[in-house]
C-alpha positions, 0 to 999 in steps of 0.5 A: 386376370386370367389367373385370378379367374383360374383360382376362382374356378379352383375355389368353385371346384372345392366348394362343389366337392364339399356340397357333394359330400351330403349326396354321396352319403345318401346315395351309393353309386352304382358301380362295382358291387353296388350296380343296378340297372336302374341307372340307364345305358350300361358299358362293359366294366373293364372298358368303362373303367379304362375310359373314364380313368385314362382322361386324367393323365391325357388331360394333365400331360396336355396342359402341362406340357403345353404351358409356357412355365419352365419345366423343372426337375422338381416339377418333372418329378411330380408329373412322373408321380401323377402319370405312374398312379394313373398308368396303374389305375387306367391300365394295369389295374382294370387288366389284372382285375376280374371285371368279366361279365360285369357292367358299369352305368354310362352315367357313372363312366361320364361323371368320373371322366368329367372329373378327371378332366377338370382335375387334370386340367386344374393341376396340369395347367397350374403346374405347366403355367403358373408354378413358381418356387419349384426349383432344385431346393424345392426337393429339400423342403419339409413339405416336399419330404414329408408329402413324398413320404406320405404319397408313397406310403399311401400308394403301397397301401393302395396297391397291396390292398388291391392284390389282396382284393384281386387274389380273394376268388380263384378264376371263374369264382363267383361271389365276394369273400372277407378280405383278410390281411393288412390293414384289411384287419383293421378296416373294411377299405384299406385301398381307399384309405391308401388313396387318400393318403396318397393324394393327401401326401402329393397335396402337401409335396406340391404345396398349391391350391389345385393339388389341395382341391384334388386331395378334398375330392378324393376324401369327398369322393371316397369316404361315402364309398368306403362307409357304403362298402362297410355296410354292404360287408356287414348286411352280407356277412354275419360273421364280419369282423365287428372291430373293423372300421370303414376307412380310418383305423380306429375312428371311422 
């Protein structure tokens, strides 16, 4: 019965992601270049970012290792992929990024932390308690091999694109510039595209509903975000490359 309720929660979580897409297409989340003070109390951007992102690895780790299921080598590999991604997102990236003086609305930090809490729970709980079939033979399945390759390809695109963005301005230099190089040749937000590919790969290599819910949420969050960035670039740079799409090369 508990397992049935768990999957009902996951399906509800997926439905919520789909229902929020029209809202996110209409309302641009007010952080980064879209920040404004109309959303109430704000926090220092760096600390707000770290706070909302660290929730995911902490929650995932808790439910994974406190679960009663066997921790096979395949499951430990999946665990390492999750933690490696979030160590970069919650610690390395915000420490490298030029966030000094910037603010983020507390409501954005709170909503992102809530997402990471639920997402970390459904994936950590499933893998720690309900996962079956993740024996050593899982390493040789088509979904594991293909999904893992896709995960690392997405991670590489995400990190490389972030590095281009982090290197756009010299220390103390204000304003924004048009990013060049890598997949920026084709799309405005290859960092977001890379993350979508990364978690799609994760869903394939795990081949379970909670991982699929994460991939769906990632696309539901980041595609509207990319479209907002793309519009912003076009509005603020008259010489912005006309051939660039927003987030999917040649498509969107």
